C-alpha positions as CSV (number, residue, x, y, z in Angstrom):
1,X,39.5,249.3,30.2
2,X,42.9,248.4,31.4
3,X,45.6,249.9,29.3
4,X,48.2,247.2,28.4
5,X,50.2,246.1,25.3
6,X,47.3,243.7,24.2
7,X,44.6,246.5,24.5
8,X,46.9,248.9,22.6
9,X,47.5,246.3,20.0
10,X,43.9,245.5,19.6
11,X,42.9,249.2,19.2
12,X,45.7,249.7,16.7
13,X,44.4,246.7,14.6
14,X,40.8,248.2,14.4
15,X,42.6,251.6,13.3
16,X,44.6,249.8,10.9
17,X,41.6,249.0,8.6
18,X,40.9,252.7,8.5
19,X,44.4,254.2,8.1
20,X,46.5,251.4,6.5
21,X,50.0,250.7,7.7
22,X,51.5,253.9,6.5
23,X,48.9,256.1,8.1
24,X,49.0,254.4,11.6
25,X,50.7,256.5,14.2
26,X,51.1,256.3,17.9
27,X,49.2,259.5,18.3
28,X,46.1,258.1,16.4
29,X,46.2,254.9,18.5
30,X,46.3,257.0,21.7
31,X,43.3,259.1,20.4
32,X,41.3,255.9,19.7
33,X,42.0,255.0,23.3
34,X,41.3,258.4,24.7
35,X,44.5,258.7,26.2
36,X,47.6,260.9,25.6
37,X,50.3,259.4,23.4
38,X,53.0,259.3,26.2
39,X,50.8,256.9,28.1
40,X,51.4,254.3,25.4
41,X,55.1,254.3,25.9
42,X,54.8,252.7,29.3
43,X,53.6,249.6,27.4
44,X,55.1,249.8,23.8
45,X,58.4,251.6,23.4
46,X,57.9,252.6,19.9
47,X,55.9,252.0,16.8
48,X,58.0,249.0,15.9
49,X,57.1,247.4,19.2
50,X,53.4,248.2,18.6
51,X,53.6,246.5,15.2
52,X,55.2,243.4,16.8
53,X,52.2,243.3,19.3
54,X,49.8,243.7,16.4
55,X,51.4,240.9,14.3
56,X,51.5,238.6,17.4
57,X,47.7,239.1,17.7
58,X,47.1,238.3,14.1
59,X,49.2,235.1,14.3
60,X,47.7,234.1,17.6
61,X,44.4,234.4,16.0
62,X,45.3,232.2,13.1
63,X,46.7,229.3,15.1
64,X,44.1,229.4,17.9
65,X,43.2,225.8,18.9
66,X,45.4,224.3,16.2
67,X,46.2,220.7,17.1
68,X,48.2,218.1,15.3
69,X,46.9,216.2,12.2
70,X,43.7,214.2,12.7
71,X,43.7,210.4,12.2
72,X,44.3,209.8,8.5
73,X,45.1,213.5,7.7
74,X,48.3,213.8,5.7
75,X,51.1,216.2,6.7
76,X,50.6,218.0,3.3
77,X,46.8,218.6,4.1
78,X,47.6,219.8,7.6
79,X,50.3,222.3,6.6
80,X,48.0,223.6,3.8
81,X,45.3,224.2,6.2
82,X,47.7,225.9,8.6
83,X,48.9,228.1,5.8
84,X,45.2,228.9,4.8
85,X,44.3,229.9,8.4
86,X,47.3,232.2,8.5
87,X,46.3,233.8,5.2
88,X,42.8,234.3,6.4
89,X,43.9,236.0,9.6
90,X,46.1,238.4,7.7
91,X,43.3,239.2,5.1
92,X,41.0,240.3,7.9
93,X,43.1,243.3,8.3
94,X,44.1,246.0,5.9
95,X,47.9,245.6,5.1
96,X,47.8,242.4,7.2
97,X,50.6,240.8,5.1
98,X,52.8,243.8,5.3
99,X,52.3,243.9,9.0
100,X,53.6,240.3,9.5
101,X,56.5,241.1,7.2
102,X,59.5,242.1,9.2
103,X,57.8,242.0,12.6
104,X,59.2,240.0,15.5
105,X,56.7,237.5,17.0
106,X,58.0,236.0,20.3
107,X,55.0,234.2,21.8
108,X,53.7,230.9,23.0
109,X,51.5,230.7,20.0
110,X,54.5,230.8,17.6
111,X,56.6,228.3,19.5
112,X,53.7,225.8,20.0
113,X,52.9,226.0,16.2
114,X,56.6,225.4,15.3
115,X,56.8,222.6,17.6
116,X,53.6,221.0,16.3
117,X,54.8,221.5,12.7
118,X,58.2,220.0,13.4
119,X,56.6,216.9,15.2
120,X,54.1,216.5,12.3
121,X,56.9,216.4,9.7
122,X,59.2,214.2,11.7
123,X,56.5,211.8,12.3
124,X,56.0,211.7,8.5
125,X,59.7,210.6,7.9
126,X,61.5,214.0,7.7
127,X,64.7,214.3,9.4
128,X,65.0,217.2,11.9
129,X,67.2,219.2,9.7
130,X,64.8,218.6,6.7
131,X,61.8,219.5,8.9
132,X,63.5,222.7,9.9
133,X,63.2,224.2,6.5
134,X,59.5,223.7,6.0
135,X,57.9,226.1,8.5
136,X,59.9,229.3,7.3
137,X,59.3,228.4,3.6
138,X,55.6,228.1,3.9
139,X,55.4,231.0,6.2
140,X,57.3,233.4,3.9
141,X,55.3,232.2,0.9
142,X,52.0,232.9,2.7
143,X,53.0,236.3,3.9
144,X,54.4,237.3,0.5
145,X,51.3,236.1,-1.3
146,X,49.0,238.1,1.0
147,X,51.1,241.2,0.5
148,X,50.6,240.9,-3.2
149,X,46.9,239.8,-3.0
150,X,46.2,242.9,-0.8
151,X,48.1,245.1,-3.2
152,X,45.9,244.0,-6.1
153,X,42.9,245.6,-4.2
154,X,44.3,248.9,-5.2
155,X,43.2,250.5,-1.9
156,X,46.3,252.7,-1.8
157,X,45.6,253.9,-5.4
158,X,42.1,255.3,-4.7
159,X,39.7,255.3,-7.7
160,X,42.3,254.6,-10.2
161,X,43.3,251.0,-9.4
162,X,45.7,249.7,-12.2
163,X,45.0,246.2,-11.2
164,X,41.5,246.5,-12.2
165,X,42.5,246.6,-15.9
166,X,45.8,244.8,-15.8
167,X,44.7,242.5,-18.7
168,X,44.8,245.5,-21.0
169,X,48.3,246.6,-20.0
170,X,50.2,244.2,-22.3
171,X,50.2,244.5,-26.0
172,X,49.0,241.1,-27.4
173,X,50.6,241.6,-30.7
174,X,54.1,242.1,-29.4
175,X,53.8,239.8,-26.3
176,X,51.1,237.3,-27.1
177,X,52.0,234.7,-24.6
178,X,52.4,237.2,-21.9
179,X,49.2,238.9,-22.6
180,X,47.5,235.5,-22.6
181,X,49.0,234.6,-19.2
182,X,48.2,238.0,-17.7
183,X,44.6,237.8,-18.7
184,X,44.2,234.3,-17.2
185,X,45.9,235.2,-14.0
186,X,43.7,238.3,-13.6
187,X,40.6,236.0,-13.6
188,X,42.0,233.2,-11.3
189,X,40.3,233.0,-8.0
190,X,42.9,234.0,-5.1
191,X,42.0,230.9,-3.2
192,X,42.8,228.6,-5.9
193,X,45.9,230.5,-6.9
194,X,47.1,230.4,-3.2
195,X,46.3,226.6,-2.7
196,X,48.0,225.7,-6.0
197,X,51.1,227.5,-4.8
198,X,51.1,225.7,-1.5
199,X,50.8,222.4,-3.1
200,X,53.6,223.1,-5.6
201,X,55.9,224.0,-2.6
202,X,54.9,221.0,-0.6
203,X,55.3,218.7,-3.5
204,X,58.9,220.1,-4.0
205,X,59.6,219.6,-0.3
206,X,58.5,216.1,-0.4
207,X,60.5,215.2,-3.4
208,X,63.7,216.8,-2.1
209,X,63.3,215.0,1.2
210,X,62.5,211.7,-0.6
211,X,59.3,211.3,1.4
212,X,57.0,208.7,-0.2
213,X,53.7,210.2,1.2
């Protein structure tokens, strides 16, 4: 196998599922590739650059073959689907949300997706400035949601996952409204919660931009 940045990133993503982000090291990645750690530095300068390569692969997988809206598809549905694809790609890897947060993705897949998004929004009636706000807002919501969603799995807590009994953490006599809300939220399907949040954001964006549809 040819050793290059993409191959190193792919091996690191496989290892990520086992070690988590905090346990991932250049030495472990080198071992998985059956090479010495110094060999990696010809292709990625440090761990941060490795994380950038990994994040790029996750993002590229999310937007693979994405095209503009189909005939009759609204801009809201198109962006909601795009956000869902990105969430799904991050969820396929342990700490996928944390991986994308704070990494630098300079890649054709990013620029093409941004261009499609801007064009879709401008075709729907947004000004260039208004359209420019939408992509980062939805991206940041999606990454943040996945970070929280993956934290709730309690992987880093081991057997004692506090999220497993969060509905018993609030005293219902002292905080009845909060206890009721926490109980409801703990039972909500993450897909429904995510979709609702995206729709709230897109409705707010449409209202602020005074877009009729």
